[in-house]
One Martini backbone bead per residue (centre of mass of N, CA, C, O) as a GRO file, in nm:
protein
  258
    1MET     BB    1  -2.092   0.585  -3.510
    2ASN     BB    2  -1.778   0.696  -3.448
    3LEU     BB    3  -1.442   0.717  -3.429
    4TYR     BB    4  -1.418   0.746  -3.123
    5GLU     BB    5  -1.585   0.493  -3.056
    6ALA     BB    6  -1.415   0.289  -3.227
    7LEU     BB    7  -1.136   0.303  -3.070
    8TYR     BB    8  -1.274   0.136  -2.819
    9LEU     BB    9  -1.368  -0.131  -3.019
   10ARG     BB   10  -1.150  -0.205  -3.196
   11LYS     BB   11  -1.020  -0.485  -3.378
   12SER     BB   12  -0.847  -0.730  -3.503
   13THR     BB   13  -0.908  -0.895  -3.809
   14ARG     BB   14  -0.854  -1.261  -3.919
   15LYS     BB   15  -1.161  -1.332  -3.982
   16TYR     BB   16  -1.378  -1.409  -4.259
   17VAL     BB   17  -1.640  -1.350  -4.469
   18TRP     BB   18  -1.707  -1.481  -4.795
   19GLU     BB   19  -1.821  -1.181  -4.888
   20PRO     BB   20  -1.945  -0.927  -5.037
   21VAL     BB   21  -1.921  -0.591  -5.054
   22GLN     BB   22  -2.091  -0.337  -5.089
   23ALA     BB   23  -2.059  -0.091  -5.323
   24ASP     BB   24  -2.134   0.150  -5.132
   25LEU     BB   25  -1.911   0.091  -4.919
   26LEU     BB   26  -1.666   0.117  -5.099
   27ALA     BB   27  -1.730   0.408  -5.186
   28LYS     BB   28  -1.706   0.529  -4.894
   29ILE     BB   29  -1.415   0.473  -4.857
   30GLY     BB   30  -1.314   0.649  -5.091
   31THR     BB   31  -1.447   0.916  -4.986
   32PHE     BB   32  -1.306   0.923  -4.711
   33TYR     BB   33  -1.019   0.942  -4.817
   34GLU     BB   34  -1.057   1.220  -4.970
   35GLU     BB   35  -1.131   1.367  -4.673
   36VAL     BB   36  -0.900   1.292  -4.510
   37PRO     BB   37  -0.669   1.371  -4.289
   38SER     BB   38  -0.343   1.474  -4.264
   39LEU     BB   39  -0.044   1.508  -4.103
   40PHE     BB   40   0.105   1.566  -4.399
   41PRO     BB   41  -0.019   1.734  -4.669
   42GLY     BB   42   0.253   1.728  -4.867
   43ILE     BB   43   0.177   1.421  -4.899
   44LYS     BB   44   0.133   1.194  -5.136
   45THR     BB   45  -0.157   0.981  -5.189
   46GLU     BB   46  -0.281   0.632  -5.232
   47ILE     BB   47  -0.537   0.400  -5.318
   48GLY     BB   48  -0.612   0.040  -5.310
   49ILE     BB   49  -0.860  -0.211  -5.414
   50THR     BB   50  -0.881  -0.563  -5.353
   51ASP     BB   51  -1.047  -0.832  -5.492
   52ASN     BB   52  -1.067  -1.162  -5.301
   53THR     BB   53  -1.328  -1.349  -5.338
   54ASP     BB   54  -1.159  -1.563  -5.526
   55ARG     BB   55  -0.870  -1.627  -5.390
   56LYS     BB   56  -0.618  -1.487  -5.593
   57HIS     BB   57  -0.478  -1.221  -5.396
   58ALA     BB   58  -0.293  -1.305  -5.184
   59PRO     BB   59  -0.061  -1.216  -4.975
   60GLY     BB   60   0.224  -1.229  -4.851
   61GLY     BB   61   0.376  -1.337  -4.569
   62PHE     BB   62   0.404  -1.452  -4.247
   63PHE     BB   63   0.129  -1.262  -4.153
   64GLY     BB   64  -0.093  -1.353  -4.325
   65VAL     BB   65  -0.427  -1.261  -4.437
   66ALA     BB   66  -0.726  -1.389  -4.514
   67ALA     BB   67  -0.922  -1.195  -4.749
   68PRO     BB   68  -1.161  -1.035  -4.952
   69TYR     BB   69  -0.982  -0.769  -4.884
   70TYR     BB   70  -0.754  -0.500  -5.002
   71LEU     BB   71  -0.565  -0.227  -4.869
   72SER     BB   72  -0.361   0.015  -5.033
   73LEU     BB   73  -0.076   0.227  -4.966
   74TYR     BB   74   0.051   0.519  -5.120
   75SER     BB   75   0.371   0.709  -5.141
   76GLU     BB   76   0.559   0.945  -5.089
   77LYS     BB   77   0.914   0.977  -5.031
   78LYS     BB   78   0.917   1.128  -4.728
   79ASP     BB   79   0.928   1.283  -4.457
   80LYS     BB   80   0.717   1.095  -4.259
   81TYR     BB   81   0.542   0.896  -4.445
   82GLU     BB   82   0.470   0.663  -4.252
   83MET     BB   83   0.319   0.833  -4.043
   84ASN     BB   84   0.109   0.932  -4.245
   85ALA     BB   85   0.000   0.650  -4.320
   86GLY     BB   86  -0.100   0.572  -4.034
   87PHE     BB   87  -0.301   0.806  -4.000
   88ILE     BB   88  -0.481   0.729  -4.237
   89CYS     BB   89  -0.537   0.414  -4.185
   90GLU     BB   90  -0.674   0.436  -3.908
   91GLN     BB   91  -0.919   0.595  -4.008
   92LEU     BB   92  -1.010   0.370  -4.203
   93ALA     BB   93  -1.044   0.146  -3.996
   94LEU     BB   94  -1.256   0.301  -3.822
   95TYR     BB   95  -1.458   0.342  -4.051
   96MET     BB   96  -1.509   0.049  -4.114
   97HIS     BB   97  -1.633  -0.017  -3.837
   98THR     BB   98  -1.884   0.175  -3.877
   99LEU     BB   99  -1.971  -0.034  -4.128
  100GLY     BB  100  -1.904  -0.344  -4.018
  101LEU     BB  101  -1.592  -0.369  -4.060
  102GLY     BB  102  -1.305  -0.543  -4.073
  103SER     BB  103  -0.946  -0.524  -3.973
  104CYS     BB  104  -0.587  -0.553  -4.085
  105PHE     BB  105  -0.264  -0.519  -4.045
  106LEU     BB  106   0.011  -0.575  -4.298
  107GLY     BB  107   0.345  -0.563  -4.241
  108SER     BB  108   0.441  -0.832  -4.440
  109ALA     BB  109   0.337  -0.764  -4.705
  110LYS     BB  110   0.330  -0.878  -5.042
  111VAL     BB  111   0.374  -0.746  -5.361
  112PRO     BB  112   0.365  -0.716  -5.669
  113LYS     BB  113   0.569  -0.547  -5.879
  114LYS     BB  114   0.331  -0.403  -6.036
  115ASN     BB  115   0.219  -0.289  -5.727
  116ARG     BB  116   0.449  -0.112  -5.584
  117ASN     BB  117   0.396   0.115  -5.794
  118ARG     BB  118   0.274   0.471  -5.863
  119GLY     BB  119   0.499   0.608  -5.997
  120GLU     BB  120   0.593   0.824  -5.734
  121LEU     BB  121   0.464   0.593  -5.582
  122GLU     BB  122   0.478   0.386  -5.289
  123PHE     BB  123   0.458   0.118  -5.105
  124VAL     BB  124   0.356   0.073  -4.753
  125ILE     BB  125   0.051  -0.052  -4.686
  126MET     BB  126  -0.166  -0.315  -4.559
  127MET     BB  127  -0.520  -0.412  -4.558
  128ALA     BB  128  -0.745  -0.605  -4.424
  129PHE     BB  129  -1.096  -0.676  -4.529
  130GLY     BB  130  -1.435  -0.723  -4.398
  131LYS     BB  131  -1.646  -0.946  -4.295
  132PRO     BB  132  -1.680  -1.080  -3.997
  133GLU     BB  133  -1.589  -1.361  -3.805
  134GLY     BB  134  -1.776  -1.268  -3.569
  135THR     BB  135  -1.675  -1.032  -3.376
  136LEU     BB  136  -1.599  -0.683  -3.404
  137ALA     BB  137  -1.575  -0.630  -3.099
  138ARG     BB  138  -1.429  -0.473  -2.801
  139ARG     BB  139  -1.331  -0.403  -2.508
  140SER     BB  140  -1.121  -0.180  -2.378
  141THR     BB  141  -1.037  -0.368  -2.133
  142ASP     BB  142  -0.926  -0.605  -2.345
  143ALA     BB  143  -0.693  -0.454  -2.407
  144LYS     BB  144  -0.343  -0.503  -2.464
  145ARG     BB  145  -0.227  -0.276  -2.238
  146LEU     BB  146  -0.062  -0.059  -2.085
  147PRO     BB  147  -0.048   0.114  -1.823
  148MET     BB  148  -0.038   0.448  -1.767
  149GLN     BB  149   0.202   0.434  -1.543
  150LYS     BB  150   0.405   0.317  -1.778
  151LEU     BB  151   0.371   0.558  -2.001
  152CYS     BB  152   0.339   0.798  -1.785
  153VAL     BB  153   0.493   1.113  -1.718
  154GLY     BB  154   0.534   1.380  -1.464
  155PRO     BB  155   0.504   1.683  -1.274
  156GLU     BB  156   0.190   1.635  -1.330
  157GLU     BB  157  -0.145   1.636  -1.316
  158PRO     BB  158  -0.364   1.556  -1.536
  159LYS     BB  159  -0.610   1.670  -1.700
  160ARG     BB  160  -0.896   1.564  -1.826
  161VAL     BB  161  -0.837   1.611  -2.133
  162VAL     BB  162  -0.557   1.480  -2.121
  163ARG     BB  163  -0.645   1.204  -2.035
  164GLU     BB  164  -0.824   1.143  -2.290
  165LEU     BB  165  -0.588   1.163  -2.489
  166LEU     BB  166  -0.419   0.934  -2.354
  167GLU     BB  167  -0.617   0.707  -2.380
  168ALA     BB  168  -0.633   0.707  -2.684
  169ALA     BB  169  -0.331   0.645  -2.721
  170ARG     BB  170  -0.308   0.382  -2.561
  171LEU     BB  171  -0.511   0.219  -2.779
  172ALA     BB  172  -0.303   0.192  -2.982
  173PRO     BB  173  -0.180   0.017  -3.220
  174SER     BB  174   0.094  -0.225  -3.269
  175ALA     BB  175   0.367  -0.381  -3.354
  176MET     BB  176   0.346  -0.655  -3.171
  177ASN     BB  177   0.256  -0.489  -2.920
  178THR     BB  178   0.498  -0.285  -2.821
  179GLN     BB  179   0.459   0.000  -2.736
  180PRO     BB  180   0.690   0.248  -2.804
  181TRP     BB  181   0.556   0.457  -2.610
  182ARG     BB  182   0.588   0.779  -2.444
  183PHE     BB  183   0.472   1.003  -2.180
  184VAL     BB  184   0.482   1.361  -2.128
  185VAL     BB  185   0.361   1.588  -1.873
  186ALA     BB  186   0.362   1.952  -1.936
  187GLN     BB  187   0.190   2.231  -1.921
  188GLY     BB  188  -0.055   2.078  -2.090
  189ARG     BB  189   0.146   1.886  -2.232
  190ILE     BB  190   0.232   1.636  -2.484
  191HIS     BB  191   0.503   1.414  -2.490
  192PHE     BB  192   0.647   1.214  -2.749
  193PHE     BB  193   0.810   0.893  -2.717
  194ALA     BB  194   1.060   0.667  -2.820
  195ARG     BB  195   1.168   0.370  -2.787
  196LYS     BB  196   1.461   0.208  -2.804
  197GLN     BB  197   1.525  -0.034  -3.023
  198SER     BB  198   1.673  -0.369  -3.062
  199ILE     BB  199   1.480  -0.415  -3.310
  200GLU     BB  200   1.476  -0.324  -3.628
  201LEU     BB  201   1.203  -0.421  -3.737
  202LEU     BB  202   1.034  -0.267  -3.524
  203SER     BB  203   1.150   0.018  -3.572
  204HIS     BB  204   1.038   0.049  -3.860
  205TRP     BB  205   0.723   0.068  -3.739
  206ASP     BB  206   0.706   0.317  -3.550
  207GLU     BB  207   0.620   0.542  -3.741
  208LEU     BB  208   0.345   0.420  -3.814
  209GLY     BB  209   0.246   0.394  -3.522
  210PHE     BB  210   0.246   0.699  -3.458
  211GLY     BB  211   0.031   0.767  -3.663
  212ILE     BB  212  -0.191   0.612  -3.514
  213LEU     BB  213  -0.173   0.762  -3.248
  214PHE     BB  214  -0.232   1.050  -3.371
  215ALA     BB  215  -0.514   0.980  -3.465
  216HIS     BB  216  -0.633   0.942  -3.182
  217VAL     BB  217  -0.576   1.221  -3.075
  218MET     BB  218  -0.740   1.386  -3.296
  219ILE     BB  219  -1.010   1.250  -3.253
  220ALA     BB  220  -1.039   1.326  -2.953
  221ALA     BB  221  -1.015   1.633  -2.996
  222ASP     BB  222  -1.270   1.657  -3.171
  223GLU     BB  223  -1.470   1.540  -2.967
  224LEU     BB  224  -1.366   1.773  -2.743
  225TRP     BB  225  -1.316   2.052  -2.870
  226LEU     BB  226  -1.005   2.069  -2.948
  227ASP     BB  227  -0.708   2.263  -2.989
  228VAL     BB  228  -0.466   2.081  -3.165
  229ASP     BB  229  -0.107   2.062  -3.187
  230LEU     BB  230   0.133   1.898  -3.390
  231ILE     BB  231   0.465   1.936  -3.272
  232ARG     BB  232   0.807   2.042  -3.288
  233LEU     BB  233   1.022   2.103  -3.029
  234GLU     BB  234   1.328   2.239  -3.013
  235ASP     BB  235   1.408   2.222  -2.705
  236ILE     BB  236   1.376   1.899  -2.722
  237SER     BB  237   1.521   1.803  -2.992
  238GLN     BB  238   1.819   1.891  -2.878
  239LYS     BB  239   1.804   1.658  -2.699
  240GLU     BB  240   1.934   1.389  -2.503
  241PHE     BB  241   1.839   1.043  -2.481
  242LYS     BB  242   1.897   0.732  -2.364
  243ASN     BB  243   1.596   0.553  -2.418
  244THR     BB  244   1.484   0.790  -2.600
  245GLN     BB  245   1.279   0.959  -2.855
  246TYR     BB  246   1.176   1.231  -2.992
  247VAL     BB  247   0.886   1.341  -3.170
  248LEU     BB  248   0.615   1.493  -3.031
  249SER     BB  249   0.364   1.747  -2.968
  250ALA     BB  250   0.078   1.835  -2.767
  251VAL     BB  251  -0.099   2.143  -2.821
  252ILE     BB  252  -0.312   2.327  -2.625
  253ARG     BB  253  -0.521   2.568  -2.691
  254GLY     BB  254  -0.557   2.779  -2.456
  255GLU     BB  255  -0.770   2.684  -2.164
  256GLN     BB  256  -0.836   2.363  -2.202
  257ALA     BB  257  -0.617   2.233  -1.998
  258SER     BB  258  -0.752   2.354  -1.714
   0.00000   0.00000   0.00000
């Protein structure tokens, strides 16, 4: 199984078997992180893995999940650093799935003061992970996502490869399953917009959520052998929109979108 296959099968795991994960699997996670691409390579990041098999290190937070292991991601605080963190962490979550491990993002996790910063890097997000209690996967049709017709608009019918990128994006998880994104397809390009949130707490996590979404897009592009650039188009970014905010565009190079 690869990451593309995993994005159709992965679900958030909230119950775990309290057993140690083999040392070689933990090492593979670390190696994968070292090689994983970033959305914005100029932002420094670092991960830490906490062994909680003794049940002494559970994080706080209203939506805390008891798990045998926790992965924390730290980052430089630069523009779009949370989006970059989501991009990296979703790839890690999907990779864990390929190893037979479940995971769950912990948006409200609280870490001890001594663990909040690592030099110039600050804590961004935590994931619970370990061997799942029960099934690891779900069918993509069981994912509670909005139908494509409610997420995507545009003056043209998307081509096959564009539809596959859109479907991968549609399956991206989001905080409280708010699915804050909307897609506009025009001239073989996908323009991604964020709905303007009325709840500030949810809006705070939109940037990380878009990083997760863009991880799905780029994983699908790699699977389909597409050259895709995620860029911010100035002609769109200068415009004002009533209910949405422009984020980025996926531009497919060459004739592959036709």
